[in-house]
C-alpha positions as CSV (number, residue, x, y, z in Angstrom):
1,X,-50.0,81.1,39.2
2,X,-50.4,84.7,40.3
3,X,-51.3,87.7,38.1
4,X,-51.0,91.2,39.5
5,X,-53.0,94.0,37.8
6,X,-53.7,97.5,39.3
7,X,-52.8,96.4,42.9
8,X,-55.1,93.4,42.6
9,X,-53.8,89.9,42.8
10,X,-55.4,87.0,41.0
11,X,-54.1,83.5,42.1
12,X,-55.1,80.4,40.1
13,X,-54.6,76.8,41.0
14,X,-53.7,74.9,37.8
15,X,-54.0,71.1,37.4
16,X,-50.3,70.8,36.2
17,X,-47.1,72.7,36.2
18,X,-46.6,75.5,33.7
19,X,-43.7,77.5,32.3
20,X,-44.0,80.8,34.1
21,X,-41.3,82.5,32.1
22,X,-43.2,81.9,28.8
23,X,-46.7,82.5,30.2
24,X,-48.6,85.6,28.8
25,X,-51.5,87.5,30.3
26,X,-53.5,89.7,27.8
27,X,-56.5,91.9,28.5
28,X,-59.0,92.5,25.7
29,X,-59.3,96.2,24.7
30,X,-63.1,95.9,23.9
31,X,-64.5,93.5,26.5
32,X,-61.9,93.7,29.3
33,X,-61.6,89.9,29.5
34,X,-58.3,88.5,30.8
35,X,-56.6,85.8,28.7
36,X,-53.9,83.7,30.2
37,X,-51.7,81.6,28.0
38,X,-49.6,79.1,30.0
39,X,-47.7,76.4,28.2
40,X,-47.3,73.1,30.2
41,X,-43.9,72.1,31.7
42,X,-44.3,68.5,30.5
43,X,-46.8,68.5,27.6
44,X,-48.4,65.2,26.6
45,X,-48.0,64.8,22.9
46,X,-50.6,62.6,21.3
47,X,-51.1,62.0,17.6
48,X,-53.6,60.0,15.7
49,X,-52.4,57.4,13.2
50,X,-53.6,58.2,9.7
51,X,-56.7,56.2,8.8
52,X,-56.6,54.5,5.4
53,X,-59.2,56.0,3.0
54,X,-62.2,53.8,2.5
55,X,-63.0,53.0,-1.1
56,X,-66.5,52.4,-2.3
57,X,-67.1,49.4,-4.5
58,X,-67.2,50.4,-8.2
59,X,-70.5,48.7,-8.9
60,X,-72.4,50.7,-6.2
61,X,-71.0,54.0,-7.3
62,X,-71.9,53.3,-10.9
63,X,-75.4,52.3,-10.0
64,X,-75.9,55.5,-8.0
65,X,-74.6,57.7,-10.9
66,X,-77.1,56.0,-13.3
67,X,-79.9,56.5,-10.9
68,X,-79.1,60.2,-10.4
69,X,-78.9,60.7,-14.2
70,X,-82.3,59.0,-14.7
71,X,-83.9,61.2,-12.0
72,X,-82.4,64.4,-13.4
73,X,-83.7,63.5,-16.9
74,X,-87.2,62.9,-15.5
75,X,-87.4,66.2,-13.6
76,X,-87.1,68.4,-16.7
77,X,-88.8,66.1,-19.2
78,X,-92.3,67.8,-18.9
79,X,-90.8,71.3,-19.1
80,X,-90.7,72.6,-22.7
81,X,-90.4,76.1,-24.1
82,X,-90.2,79.5,-22.4
83,X,-92.2,80.7,-19.5
84,X,-94.8,83.4,-20.3
85,X,-94.5,85.8,-17.3
86,X,-97.7,87.7,-18.4
87,X,-99.9,84.8,-17.4
88,X,-98.5,84.5,-13.9
89,X,-100.9,87.0,-12.3
90,X,-104.5,87.7,-13.2
91,X,-105.2,90.8,-15.2
92,X,-107.2,93.7,-13.6
93,X,-110.2,93.1,-15.9
94,X,-110.4,89.4,-14.9
95,X,-110.8,90.3,-11.2
96,X,-114.4,90.0,-9.8
97,X,-116.3,93.2,-9.3
98,X,-116.3,94.5,-5.7
99,X,-119.7,95.3,-4.3
100,X,-120.1,98.7,-2.8
101,X,-121.4,98.7,0.8
102,X,-123.4,101.5,2.2
103,X,-121.7,102.8,5.3
104,X,-124.4,105.2,6.5
105,X,-125.8,108.6,5.6
106,X,-123.1,110.7,7.3
107,X,-120.2,108.8,5.6
108,X,-118.2,110.9,3.2
109,X,-116.0,109.0,0.7
110,X,-112.9,110.9,-0.4
111,X,-112.3,110.5,-4.1
112,X,-108.5,110.9,-3.8
113,X,-108.2,107.6,-1.9
114,X,-108.5,104.5,-4.1
115,X,-110.8,101.7,-3.0
116,X,-109.4,98.7,-1.1
117,X,-109.4,95.4,-3.1
């Protein structure tokens, strides 16, 4: 197969015969890649036979459902009532007091900057 673009010739060796009349060459506007679509002259058509759907035994699926129901009931059994979001973090008065460290005689602490905790 040969493709001519801007006085340049691109020749490809394909593994089988193709229909040259219905072949299409497209160039991407964004990346500039060249896409060649060439249908085969004698395509090999293969199809898979439909597989019969596998059915699970009823006893196994019932046992799994019962086990899942028992687990979901156990997960939430110890949870009761609403969650008090005020007790999630410690209050400021409950935090330990931070010791002040002397940084030297020439250190001047600005009052506008809050202390790091």
